[in-house]
Phi, psi and omega in degrees: 000127181287163187295323180297311179295322179301308183293329176293314182292323178300317183294315182296320182290345180238018184285171187301317178303325181287316186267005185306316180298328182280331174297312181294327177293319175293319176299324177293322181292325177302326185264001179286152170287168179303312179294323175300312182297321180295322181292316182294318181296322179297320182293316180293321181298312180300320180295318177295317179300314182295321178294318178296317182297321188264338189239349180256121178296324181297307185291323181298315177294317183298315186284322180287328172295333177272003180074023181263126176260159182305322183281355183284336182255103188247347181206172178300326180298341179277000181300331181292345180283346185270143177295147175288140180252128179253164176301321183292330179291330186249359190306318184249022179215043181299326182297331183289341180281343188295143177250003180214173179296139189289334182292345178274357189248166175251143183257140177221167177226144179286165186288340176075027179293340176247022179143216180287133179303144177258139176271130178234160181233150179223144167265175186293323183299319181287330172298313179292325179292317175302318180290328178296324174297315179299312181307305187294319180292317181295324180294321176296333183273350176111014177229134178242134180311131184108337175286158182303132182224144174248126183244120183241067182233214187262018184290326179256150177263196187289331185279354181252159173244305177204159181206134176254126176255115190297314190294330182258354182055048184240133173259110177275127173246141181282126178287347179272353188236035179272106180204184181300327184284333185256348190302318179294319179295320182293314181300312181295322178296321177296312183298324181296321185273347183043063188288150174279332185208157175227141179231153179174171170295145177303321182291323180290318176296323175295317174303314176292323178298324180292317179294322177297322179295319177303324181269357181074028187252150177229151168245163179236096182230105187306320189232139181229132178246119177250149180193174170080342175222162170296129173273119182268153187300319181291330178294309180309311183302311182289320180297313182296323181292309187283336179257003183047054190229175176232121185276142172234112189264147180227148179232130175201182183228155176299327179290351182056044179257349182203143181217117180231133184234152177286142181295155180295331179278352183062038178248024179141194182235161177223155171284126174298127189303133172074008179279321186196166170251120193241134176241119185260113178249175188297323184235018179191173177231135172247118188238150174238114182287139176248011184245354184224088180280346179287328177230072189293135172241103187250118184056052183271127184266133173237161182266020178281152182244124179242126182258125181273157178281158177250132172061041176282143180266346181254107181298339182273337179250075189249003183250130178280311182195165175247122185269352182088195187287139180295336177291339181272069179222158167249157185237128178283174180298330182272006180092353179298147184253129175237119184252187183312307184300328181280343188252350184292347176299339182304315178264339180289320188244000173258162185244151175060037176239124179279311178222155172224145179211119180273138176230126179235125179255335172206161186303130172085356180237121185228137169258126180247106178277129178241128167262109187273158168285167185296333183264011180301130184236177177290335176292319179295323179292322175295318176303314180301314179298321179294324178293320178295318184295323183292316187270327185246316186099111185294336176293341184263359178223143166268097193252130176239124177259128187231129177271125187231173173267157186301327185284354176267000174294152183265126176236157176281173176299339176259021172066034178263139184277133179250109179290324178230127177243122177248115188256030172221193185305136182301140178288153176237124178293146178295147178273000000 
C-alpha cells in the first residue's frame, strides 16, 4: 500500500464522524466536577479490574498468587492493594494480558528506548477514544481537524521529502530529510498551504527552525503541537520565534497508560480527564489505563519522572513539567543526578551552539558533543565551561568536550533526538 493511500485510510478511520460519540464523552469529562470525575473513574476502574481478573490469565495468576480475591477490590482507594506491573514482567507474554480474542485487536510496539520493545494491543474503541482526546485538546488550542496542518513526524522515510494528503488537508514533511537541500522546498510547501497548525517531534521542529534561521526565513503558523520527546526550553524558544507560533506540548506513551497535556495558559500541565489513574513517585510513575480494557495495564510502572506543582490553586493544572525517563540522566562523581531539566541551560545560556549532546559511559565521566555555529569561538567554549562549572561543578565531572558535525549526533531508530545518552546500566534515582 502506498503512503498516500495509507495516510488517507488512517484519517478516514479516525475522522470526526467515526469518533463523534467518543468526542462527546471526552467533552463531558472536561466539564465534570472533581467528584463527578472521581466517581466515573472508579466505576471504569472496577470494570477493568474485574474483567482482567476473570478473563486475563496473566492478571488472574498475579492476583491469586498475591492472595487478592475479586471481592477485595471494592473502590478506587483499594488500587494500592494491587501489585505493580513492570515492563519486564510482561515483555514476553503480552498475549497473556488479553481479555478478548487477539484477532479483534491491532498490534503496536513501543520504541524500545529503554531496552527491548514491548508488544501492545488495542481495540478500535481505545483507538477512537485516544483520537477523541486529541480532537478535543487541539480544538481547545485553536485547531480543528480538517484545517490545514503540517506534520513533521515519522510518517515519511529517508527516501521521501513531502506528501500532501487531500482528504485530511495535511502536508507531511519527512523528519529524516531536514537539511540545506530541502529547507527551501519545505519553506515553500508550508507557505503554499498557509497551515493553521504544525505538529512534530521537538527535535525535528528545532532542526527546521535552525535552517530557517540560517536563511533568514520565518513562517506564520498560529498553533504548534509537540510530543514524543522532552521539549527543551531552548527548542521552544527558537521554534516559536521562527514559526511565529505558540507551542502546546503533549506527553503520552505507546502503552496508552498516561496522557498529560500543556495547559492553554502555558502555566503547567494537566491530566487529560478520565484517561488514567496516575501515581507519581520520585523516580517513576505508576499508571492504570482507563481506555483499553482489551489489553489492561493496571498499576503499570514506567521510569518517566513527572514533577508536580506546589501550592497550586487549580487542581486540574497540577503538573509543573515532565522530565522524561529517569534513565536519561548523567551522574557526577559524588553520585549527584543531573537530568534534562538541569542540563538545558547548555543551549539556553551559551552562545553559538546549534546542538549539544551528553554521553555518559560511566559514573562521573561525561562526553559533551557540541555542534557549533560557524562563528563559535574559544571565548564561547570558555563561557560554556563556566556555565557547566556554575551549575554542576567541573570538579564533579571528568568532562570531555568534543566538536562534531551535525550528522554525528545520536538519534533513535525512530529519528528522535537524544539530549542525554547513557550507554551503561540505567541510573536509578535515590528514593
